[in-house]
C-alpha positions as CSV (number, residue, x, y, z in Angstrom):
1,X,132.9,67.0,34.9
2,X,133.2,71.0,34.9
3,X,129.8,71.6,33.4
4,X,131.1,75.1,32.0
5,X,133.5,73.2,29.8
6,X,132.0,72.3,26.4
7,X,133.7,70.2,23.9
8,X,134.8,71.9,20.7
9,X,133.9,70.8,17.2
10,X,137.5,69.6,17.0
11,X,137.3,67.7,20.1
12,X,134.0,66.1,19.3
13,X,135.0,64.9,16.1
14,X,138.2,63.3,17.2
15,X,136.1,61.4,19.9
16,X,133.8,60.3,17.3
17,X,136.8,59.0,15.2
18,X,138.0,57.0,18.2
19,X,134.7,55.6,18.7
20,X,134.5,54.6,15.2
21,X,137.8,52.9,15.3
22,X,136.7,50.9,18.0
23,X,133.5,49.9,16.1
24,X,134.8,49.2,12.8
25,X,135.2,45.5,13.5
26,X,131.5,45.3,14.7
27,X,130.0,47.5,11.8
28,X,128.9,44.3,10.0
29,X,127.7,42.5,13.1
30,X,125.5,43.4,16.0
31,X,125.8,47.4,16.2
32,X,122.4,48.9,16.6
33,X,121.7,50.9,13.3
34,X,120.5,53.7,15.5
35,X,124.0,54.1,17.1
36,X,125.5,54.0,13.8
37,X,122.9,57.0,12.7
38,X,124.1,59.1,15.7
39,X,127.6,58.7,14.8
40,X,126.9,59.6,11.3
41,X,125.0,62.6,12.4
42,X,127.8,64.0,14.7
43,X,130.3,63.3,11.7
44,X,128.0,65.5,9.3
45,X,127.8,68.4,11.9
46,X,131.6,68.4,11.8
47,X,132.0,68.2,8.0
48,X,132.9,71.2,5.8
49,X,130.5,70.2,3.4
50,X,126.7,71.9,3.6
51,X,124.5,69.1,5.2
52,X,122.5,68.6,1.9
53,X,125.9,68.0,0.0
54,X,126.9,65.4,2.4
55,X,123.6,63.7,1.8
56,X,123.7,64.0,-1.7
57,X,127.4,62.6,-1.7
58,X,126.1,59.3,0.2
59,X,123.2,59.1,-2.4
60,X,125.8,59.2,-5.1
61,X,127.7,56.5,-3.8
62,X,124.8,54.4,-3.3
63,X,123.0,54.8,-6.6
64,X,126.2,54.6,-8.6
65,X,127.1,51.3,-7.0
66,X,123.9,49.6,-7.4
67,X,123.8,50.6,-11.1
68,X,127.7,49.5,-11.6
69,X,126.6,46.3,-9.7
70,X,123.6,45.4,-11.7
71,X,125.7,45.8,-14.9
72,X,129.0,44.1,-13.9
73,X,128.5,42.0,-10.9
74,X,131.6,40.3,-9.7
75,X,133.3,40.9,-13.2
76,X,134.4,44.5,-11.8
77,X,135.6,45.9,-8.5
78,X,134.7,49.5,-8.5
79,X,134.8,51.7,-5.5
80,X,132.9,55.2,-5.8
81,X,133.9,57.9,-3.4
82,X,131.7,60.9,-3.6
83,X,133.0,64.3,-1.9
84,X,131.5,67.4,-2.5
85,X,129.6,65.9,-5.6
86,X,132.8,65.0,-7.2
87,X,133.2,61.1,-7.8
88,X,136.3,59.2,-7.6
89,X,136.5,55.8,-9.2
90,X,139.2,53.3,-8.1
91,X,139.3,49.8,-8.5
92,X,139.4,47.2,-11.3
93,X,137.5,46.6,-14.7
94,X,137.6,44.0,-17.3
95,X,138.7,46.3,-20.3
96,X,139.0,49.7,-21.3
97,X,135.4,49.7,-22.8
98,X,134.1,48.9,-19.1
99,X,136.2,51.7,-17.7
100,X,134.4,54.2,-20.1
101,X,131.1,52.6,-19.4
102,X,131.6,52.8,-15.6
103,X,132.4,56.6,-15.8
104,X,129.1,56.9,-17.9
105,X,126.9,55.4,-15.6
106,X,128.5,57.5,-12.7
107,X,128.0,60.7,-14.7
108,X,124.4,60.0,-15.0
109,X,123.6,59.8,-11.5
110,X,121.9,63.0,-10.3
111,X,123.8,65.7,-8.7
112,X,127.2,64.3,-9.7
113,X,129.5,67.4,-11.1
114,X,132.8,66.0,-11.8
115,X,134.5,62.7,-11.9
116,X,138.0,61.4,-11.5
117,X,138.3,57.9,-13.0
118,X,141.3,56.1,-11.6
119,X,140.0,52.6,-12.6
120,X,142.6,50.2,-13.9
121,X,142.2,47.3,-16.4
122,X,142.9,44.2,-14.3
123,X,141.3,41.4,-12.6
124,X,139.4,42.1,-9.3
125,X,141.8,42.5,-6.4
126,X,142.2,39.8,-3.7
127,X,141.0,40.0,-0.1
128,X,144.5,40.2,0.9
129,X,145.0,43.2,-1.4
130,X,142.0,44.9,0.1
131,X,142.9,44.4,3.6
132,X,146.4,45.7,3.1
133,X,144.8,49.0,1.7
134,X,142.4,49.3,4.7
135,X,145.4,49.0,6.9
136,X,147.2,51.9,5.0
137,X,144.2,54.0,5.2
138,X,143.9,53.6,8.9
139,X,147.7,54.1,9.5
140,X,147.4,57.5,7.5
141,X,144.5,58.5,9.5
142,X,146.2,57.8,12.7
143,X,149.3,59.7,11.5
144,X,147.0,62.6,10.8
145,X,145.8,62.6,14.4
146,X,149.3,62.2,15.8
147,X,150.6,65.1,13.8
148,X,148.1,67.6,14.9
149,X,148.6,69.8,12.1
150,X,145.0,70.0,11.0
151,X,141.7,68.7,11.8
152,X,141.7,64.9,10.3
153,X,138.3,64.8,9.7
154,X,138.5,67.4,6.9
155,X,140.6,64.8,4.8
156,X,139.0,61.6,3.6
157,X,141.5,58.9,3.0
158,X,141.0,56.2,0.0
159,X,143.5,53.5,-0.8
160,X,143.6,51.3,-3.8
161,X,146.4,48.9,-4.6
162,X,148.9,51.0,-2.4
163,X,147.8,54.2,-4.0
164,X,146.4,56.6,-1.4
165,X,143.6,59.2,-2.6
166,X,143.0,62.6,-0.4
167,X,139.9,64.2,-0.7
168,X,138.1,67.0,1.0
169,X,137.6,70.9,1.3
170,X,140.9,72.1,2.6
171,X,143.1,75.2,2.5
172,X,146.5,74.7,0.5
173,X,148.6,74.4,3.6
174,X,146.3,71.6,4.9
175,X,146.5,69.8,1.6
176,X,150.4,70.0,1.3
177,X,150.6,68.8,5.1
178,X,148.1,66.0,4.3
179,X,150.3,64.8,1.2
180,X,153.4,65.3,3.2
181,X,152.2,62.8,6.0
182,X,150.5,60.3,3.6
183,X,153.4,59.9,1.3
184,X,155.8,59.1,4.3
185,X,153.5,56.5,5.6
186,X,154.9,52.8,5.3
187,X,153.1,50.7,2.3
188,X,152.1,54.0,0.4
189,X,153.3,53.7,-3.0
190,X,151.7,57.1,-4.4
191,X,149.7,60.0,-3.2
192,X,147.0,61.3,-5.4
193,X,145.2,64.8,-4.8
194,X,141.5,65.1,-5.4
195,X,141.2,68.2,-3.2
196,X,138.7,71.2,-3.3
197,X,141.2,74.0,-2.4
198,X,139.5,76.8,-0.2
199,X,140.9,79.9,1.0
200,X,141.8,80.2,5.0
201,X,139.1,82.6,5.4
202,X,136.7,80.4,4.0
203,X,137.7,77.4,6.0
204,X,137.4,79.6,9.2
205,X,134.0,81.0,8.2
206,X,132.9,77.1,7.5
207,X,134.6,75.9,10.7
208,X,133.0,78.4,13.1
209,X,129.4,78.2,11.7
210,X,126.6,77.2,14.3
211,X,125.7,73.8,14.4
212,X,122.4,72.5,12.5
213,X,119.4,73.0,14.5
214,X,117.6,69.6,15.6
215,X,114.8,68.5,13.5
216,X,111.4,69.1,15.1
217,X,110.6,65.6,15.1
218,X,113.8,64.4,16.6
219,X,112.2,62.7,19.6
220,X,112.9,59.1,19.7
221,X,109.3,57.3,19.0
222,X,108.3,53.9,20.3
223,X,108.6,51.2,17.4
224,X,105.4,50.2,16.2
225,X,103.6,47.5,18.0
226,X,105.4,48.2,21.4
């Protein structure tokens, strides 16, 4: 390989996306945690969110999920997707009171600035339905890559009962293109925008920012007792 050629941010992220696609069936099995951590680090570096916001979003999803599970267990199926500290709630709850209570629980989690409550009153979806949703998500993401109209890792895709929710910090043109691609994907019943719209100038500034400096203690240390 020519050592003078360096991968761009876009190239790096697309390679990571391809690697993730190959690893997805294995993530619940024997993929080393360190490998997953490295992948997450690369994705974070190519995300338009500041690093601290990316980490805050991960924490919001974990904390909110734990609190909802403690209260409702298997009586509700709630997915929390946080992007730029705005939480999207999808899934099924037993009644209207539970829908309101779940929103209240998520709103009490630190750093949440906004909530889009798309929960429906219904019994928990089946494994087959969730598998179909996962397949739709993968098709939409693949079509983003094939279209090559914008960096696909800038748009997060969530599918629930055939409805596709699109999140991300994107320009108006990127948002419109993503919606057009998603709504013409087989199996998609509707598309819901949950974007943060930014200017083309802001997008360019973010995309051209230097990568974060490596942590001072980034060197791998031997495990205890080895």
